[in-house]
C-alpha positions in Angstrom: -19.3 -1.0 -17.9 -21.7 0.7 -20.2 -24.0 3.4 -18.7 -27.8 2.6 -18.9 -28.5 6.1 -20.3 -25.9 5.5 -23.1 -27.6 2.2 -23.9 -31.0 3.8 -24.0 -30.0 6.7 -26.1 -27.8 4.7 -28.5 -29.6 1.3 -28.6 -29.0 0.6 -32.3 -25.3 1.6 -32.0 -24.9 -0.7 -29.0 -26.6 -3.6 -30.8 -24.4 -3.0 -33.9 -21.3 -3.0 -31.7 -22.3 -6.3 -30.0 -23.0 -7.8 -33.4 -19.4 -6.8 -34.4 -18.4 -8.8 -31.3 -20.4 -11.7 -32.8 -23.3 -11.7 -30.3 -26.2 -13.9 -31.4 -29.7 -12.6 -31.6 -30.4 -14.5 -28.4 -27.5 -12.8 -26.7 -28.6 -9.4 -27.9 -31.8 -9.8 -25.8 -29.8 -8.8 -22.8 -30.1 -5.1 -24.0 -33.9 -5.2 -23.8 -33.7 -7.0 -20.5 -31.5 -4.2 -19.2 -33.8 -1.5 -20.4 -36.9 -3.3 -19.0 -35.1 -3.6 -15.6 -34.2 0.1 -15.7 -37.8 1.0 -16.4 -38.9 -1.2 -13.5 -36.3 0.5 -11.3 -37.6 3.9 -12.2 -41.2 2.9 -11.5 -40.3 1.5 -8.1 -38.3 4.6 -7.3 -41.2 6.8 -8.3 -43.6 4.8 -6.1 -41.2 4.9 -3.2 -40.6 8.6 -3.5 -44.4 9.2 -3.5 -44.9 7.0 -0.5 -42.1 8.6 1.4 -43.6 12.0 0.7 -47.0 10.9 1.9 -45.4 9.4 5.1 -43.6 12.7 5.8 -46.8 14.6 5.3 -48.7 12.3 7.6 -45.9 12.6 10.2 -46.1 16.4 10.1 -49.9 16.2 10.5 -49.5 14.0 13.5 -47.3 16.6 15.1 -49.8 19.4 14.3 -52.7 17.4 15.7 -50.8 16.6 18.9 -50.0 20.3 19.4 -53.8 21.0 19.0 -54.7 18.3 21.5 -56.4 16.1 19.0 -54.8 12.9 20.2 -57.4 10.4 18.8 -57.0 11.8 15.2 -53.2 11.7 15.7 -53.3 8.0 16.7 -55.4 7.1 13.6 -52.7 8.8 11.5 -50.0 6.9 13.3 -51.5 3.6 12.0 -51.4 5.0 8.5 -47.7 6.0 9.0 -46.9 2.5 10.2 -48.5 1.0 7.1 -46.7 3.5 4.9 -43.4 2.5 6.5 -44.1 -1.2 6.0 -44.9 -0.5 2.3 -41.7 1.7 2.0 -39.5 -1.0 3.5 -40.9 -3.5 0.9 -40.3 -1.1 -1.9 -36.8 -0.3 -0.8 -36.0 -4.1 -0.8 -37.6 -4.5 -4.2 -35.6 -1.5 -5.4 -32.3 -2.9 -4.1 -33.0 -6.3 -5.7 -33.8 -4.7 -9.1 -30.6 -2.6 -9.0 -28.6 -5.7 -8.2 -30.2 -7.6 -11.2 -29.5 -4.6 -13.4 -25.9 -4.3 -12.3 -25.4 -8.1 -12.8 -26.7 -7.8 -16.4 -24.6 -4.7 -17.1 -21.4 -6.6 -16.0 -22.1 -9.1 -18.7 -22.1 -6.5 -21.6 -18.7 -5.9 -23.1 -17.5 -2.5 -24.4 -18.7 -1.3 -27.7 -16.0 -1.5 -30.4 -14.6 1.7 -32.0 -15.8 2.3 -35.5 -12.4 1.3 -36.9 -12.5 -2.2 -35.4 -12.8 -4.7 -38.2 -15.4 -7.5 -38.3 -14.1 -10.9 -37.5 -14.4 -14.0 -35.3 -10.9 -15.2 -34.4 -7.3 -13.9 -34.4 -7.0 -15.0 -38.0 -9.4 -12.1 -38.9 -7.2 -9.4 -37.3 -6.0 -6.6 -39.6 -2.3 -5.9 -40.2 -2.2 -2.2 -39.3 1.5 -1.8 -39.8 3.5 -4.6 -41.5 7.2 -5.1 -41.1 8.7 -3.3 -44.1 11.9 -5.3 -44.5 12.8 -8.9 -45.2 12.4 -11.2 -42.2 15.6 -12.5 -40.7 16.7 -16.0 -41.9 18.7 -18.3 -39.7 20.9 -21.3 -40.6 19.2 -24.7 -40.7 20.8 -25.7 -37.4 19.5 -22.7 -35.5 18.0 -23.5 -32.2 14.7 -22.4 -30.6 15.0 -20.4 -27.4 14.2 -23.4 -25.1 17.3 -25.2 -26.5 19.4 -22.1 -26.4 18.4 -21.8 -22.7 19.8 -25.2 -22.0 23.0 -24.6 -24.0 23.8 -21.3 -22.3 22.1 -21.9 -18.9 19.8 -18.9 -19.4 16.6 -20.2 -17.8 15.4 -23.5 -16.5 11.8 -24.7 -17.0 12.4 -28.1 -15.4 13.6 -26.4 -12.2 10.5 -24.3 -12.3 8.4 -27.4 -12.4 10.2 -28.7 -9.3 9.7 -25.5 -7.4 6.2 -24.6 -8.4 4.8 -26.3 -11.6 4.8 -26.0 -15.4 5.0 -22.5 -16.7 7.1 -21.0 -14.0 10.6 -20.4 -15.5 13.7 -19.9 -13.3 16.2 -17.4 -14.9 19.9 -17.9 -14.1 23.1 -16.1 -14.5 23.2 -13.9 -17.6 19.6 -14.9 -18.2 18.6 -13.3 -15.0 20.7 -10.2 -15.7 19.2 -10.0 -19.2 15.7 -10.1 -17.7 16.6 -7.3 -15.1 18.2 -5.3 -17.9 15.1 -5.3 -20.0 12.9 -4.3 -17.0 15.2 -1.3 -16.3 15.5 -0.4 -20.0 11.7 -0.3 -20.4 11.2 1.6 -17.1 13.9 4.2 -18.0 12.3 4.8 -21.4 8.8 5.2 -19.9 9.9 7.6 -17.2 11.8 9.6 -19.9 8.5 9.8 -21.8 6.8 11.4 -18.7 5.3 8.4 -17.0 5.4 8.3 -13.2 6.9 5.1 -11.9 4.6 3.1 -9.6 5.4 0.1 -7.4 2.0 -1.5 -6.8 1.0 -4.5 -4.8 1.0 -7.8 -6.7 -2.3 -8.9 -5.1 -5.6 -7.1 -5.3 -9.0 -7.4 -3.7 -12.2 -8.2 -5.7 -13.3 -4.6 -5.9 -10.0 -3.6 -7.7 -10.2 -6.6 -10.1 -13.9 -5.8 -10.8 -13.2 -2.1 -11.5 -10.9 -2.8 -14.4 -12.9 -5.6 -15.8 -11.0 -8.7 -14.8 -14.0 -9.8 -12.7 -16.3 -11.4 -13.6 -15.0 -11.8 -17.2 -11.6 -13.3 -16.5 -12.0 -14.9 -13.1 -11.1 -18.4 -14.5 -7.7 -17.1 -15.7 -6.7 -15.5 -12.4 -5.0 -17.1 -9.4 -7.3 -16.6 -6.4 -5.9 -16.6 -2.8 -9.2 -17.9 -1.3 -8.3 -17.6 2.4 -7.9 -13.8 2.1 -10.0 -13.3 -1.1 -7.2 -11.7 -2.9 -6.2 -12.2 -6.6 -2.7 -12.3 -8.1 -2.5 -9.6 -10.7 -2.6 -10.6 -14.4 -1.1 -7.2 -15.3 0.0 -4.0 -13.5 -2.9 -2.3 -15.2 -5.2 -3.6 -12.5 -3.7 -1.9 -9.4 -2.3 1.1 -11.2 -5.5 2.2 -12.8 -7.3 1.7 -9.5 -5.1 4.2 -7.8 -7.6 6.8 -9.0 -10.8 4.8 -8.3 -13.6 7.1 -7.1 -11.5 10.2 -7.7 -12.4 13.5 -9.4 -9.4 15.1 -11.0 -9.0 18.7 -12.2 -8.8 19.1 -15.9 -5.5 20.9 -15.6 -4.0 17.7 -14.0 -4.6 15.7 -17.2 -3.2 13.5 -18.6 -2.1 11.2 -15.8 0.7 8.9 -17.1 1.9 6.0 -15.0 4.3 3.1 -15.5 5.0 0.0 -13.4 7.0 -3.2 -13.5 5.4 -6.2 -11.9 5.4 -10.0 -12.3 2.1 -11.1 -13.9 0.2 -14.2 -13.1 -2.1 -16.0 -15.5 -3.5 -19.5 -15.3 -3.8 -19.8 -19.1 -6.1 -22.8 -18.6 -6.3 -25.1 -21.6 -3.1 -23.9 -23.3 -1.2 -26.8 -24.7 0.8 -27.8 -27.8 4.0 -26.9 -29.6 3.0 -23.3 -30.0 3.3 -22.7 -26.3 6.6 -24.3 -25.7 9.4 -22.6 -23.7 8.6 -19.0 -22.9 5.8 -18.7 -25.5 3.2 -19.1 -22.8 4.0 -19.2 -19.1 2.0 -18.7 -15.9 4.3 -16.1 -14.4 6.2 -13.4 -16.5 7.6 -10.0 -16.0 6.1 -6.9 -17.7 6.4 -3.2 -17.7 3.0 -1.5 -18.2 2.1 2.0 -19.2 -1.3 3.5 -18.1 -2.9 6.8 -19.1 -6.0 8.7 -17.8 -7.0 11.1 -20.5 -9.6 13.7 -21.4 -12.1 12.0 -23.8 -11.2 14.4 -26.6 -7.5 13.5 -26.3 -7.5 9.7 -25.8 -7.1 8.6 -29.4 -4.1 10.9 -29.9 -2.7 9.4 -26.7 -3.3 5.9 -28.1 -1.1 6.9 -31.1 1.6 8.2 -28.7 1.5 4.8 -26.9 1.9 3.0 -30.2 4.9 5.1 -31.1 6.4 4.5 -27.7 6.2 0.7 -28.0 7.4 0.9 -31.6 10.5 2.8 -30.4 11.3 0.1 -27.8 11.2 -2.6 -30.4 13.2 -0.5 -32.9 15.9 -0.1 -30.2 15.9 -3.8 -29.5 16.4 -4.4 -33.3 13.5 -6.8 -33.4 11.3 -7.2 -36.5 7.7 -6.5 -35.5 4.3 -5.8 -36.9 1.1 -4.1 -35.5 -2.3 -5.7 -35.7 -5.7 -4.0 -35.2 -7.8 -6.6 -33.4 -11.1 -7.6 -34.9 -14.4 -7.6 -32.9 -14.2 -11.3 -32.1 -10.6 -11.2 -30.8 -10.8 -8.0 -28.8 -10.8 -8.0 -24.9 -14.1 -7.6 -23.0 -13.3 -4.1 -21.8 -11.6 -2.6 -24.9 -13.0 -0.2 -27.5 -9.9 -0.5 -29.7 -6.8 -2.7 -29.3 -3.6 -2.9 -31.2 -1.3 -5.9 -30.7 2.5 -5.9 -31.4 4.0 -9.1 -32.6 7.8 -9.8 -33.0 9.1 -12.3 -35.4 10.8 -15.4 -34.0 13.3 -16.5 -36.6 14.0 -19.9 -35.2 10.3 -20.8 -34.8 9.3 -18.9 -38.0 6.3 -17.4 -36.4 5.0 -14.1 -34.9 4.8 -13.8 -31.1 2.5 -11.3 -29.4 4.5 -9.0 -27.0 2.2 -6.1 -26.4 -1.4 -5.0 -26.4 -2.2 -1.3 -26.4 -5.9 -0.4 -25.8 -8.3 2.4 -25.3 -11.1 1.5 -23.0 -12.9 4.9 -23.3 -15.2 5.2 -20.3 -15.8 1.5 -19.8 -13.4 1.2 -16.9 -13.9 4.7 -15.5 -17.6 4.1 -15.2 -17.0 1.0 -13.1 -14.6 2.8 -10.8 -16.3 6.2 -10.9 -13.1 7.9 -12.2 -14.0 11.4 -13.3 -12.6 14.9 -14.0 -14.1 18.3 -13.6 -14.0 20.7 -16.5 -15.9 23.6 -14.9 -19.2 21.9 -15.2 -20.5 18.6 -14.0 -17.9 15.8 -13.4 -17.3 13.7 -16.5 -15.9 10.2 -16.9 -12.3 10.0 -18.1 -10.9 7.7 -20.7 -8.5 5.0 -19.6 -5.7 3.4 -21.7 -3.0 0.9 -21.1 -0.3 -1.0 -22.9 2.5 -3.5 -22.5 5.8 -1.8 -22.8 6.8 -4.6 -22.9 6.0 -8.2 -21.8 9.4 -9.8 -21.3 9.0 -13.6 -21.8 8.4 -13.5 -25.6 10.8 -10.6 -26.0 13.5 -12.8 -24.4 12.5 -15.7 -26.7 12.9 -13.5 -29.8 16.1 -11.9 -28.7 17.7 -15.3 -28.0 16.6 -16.8 -31.3 17.2 -13.9 -33.6 20.6 -13.0 -32.2 22.2 -16.4 -32.0 25.6 -16.9 -33.6 28.2 -19.7 -33.6 29.9 -17.7 -30.9 26.9 -17.1 -28.6 24.0 -14.8 -28.4 24.6 -11.1 -29.2 23.0 -8.5 -27.0 21.5 -5.5 -28.8 23.5 -2.3 -28.4 20.8 -0.5 -26.6 20.8 -3.1 -23.8 24.5 -3.4 -23.2 24.7 -0.5 -20.7 22.1 -2.4 -18.7 23.4 -6.0 -19.0 27.1 -5.1 -18.6 28.0 -7.7 -21.3 27.7 -7.9 -25.1 27.2 -11.6 -25.5 25.8 -14.6 -23.8 28.2 -17.5 -24.3 
């Protein structure tokens, strides 16, 4: 969430950033509405402070008059105090209503894009930040997509998932289940070796937790909601892990904070249909290892580069062709200041599949959750970052398709110590 003072002091920068996100002139009016409400808040607060000071002075005078035996004058002042209290109560309610209106508007304003974010409306306008430097893999004409390979080698079962739950909930079996578990452990081991503390968070969170990282109210329609208990199934481990430090003030010497977590992720993905989402291309439950960082504001973009290098190393070790995209203003997430997407090439489908998003949110999340650090002066807001390292469903799809041979599916060498086998056949 943006800070009102930041909006006031950088109004033109904020408006330019929202235009990069393709806000219309009508939508941009929200900025003036926010500033007007903040002015009203300040005026009400000033009136309330003045009234409370007057009431306190009157109360003191009543005490003095009572000590002097001037009871009649004291009683007259008591009536004035009662009136002042009534007026103060009304102003306090007006102030609370104004603050609530202001907060509701602030929740509707996305983060301001970093200067390097390209203009654009859809994913077609994203910038190729790092292309794949080699020829893309070519498969024989009879190569199978991963959903056909899954049937042939009994790797996962989508129909069984429909029986147990519904569409988009795959059931992994045999070597498919072991491959999934191997990838999780491989990613976690690489993250902990890079200095990330492993976390095992809850898979359900309350509304305050979802709101703090920006899932509410922006992505409410995409989350599974357990209405009886008012809990939400997590769409990513970023949500509970970042919230571990909600309302905390860290010492500068304790930075950076680096955390990693494996969790299943749950996303409704409403309205996702068609051939491009077949098989594991888009599912409602998938496994993911996440990396999260809390950084000093002056170090966060260097940390973002480190995270890009970390994810690149994973894909290099898995021997998968990949490219990195810098997302345009129209395709970037609500909370992000700068996002890079990793896509792996699916040789059987002849298309790129997104497997990771790595983002810097700057102070947008930390302001919502009051996550700060102390550098010897006043507490300052931290920068938060997170990235998929990696999302498994599409990684599995690409591994199956790209490594298929007449004798089965070859497991990359880096994974064999984790799978215990070299081939799925």
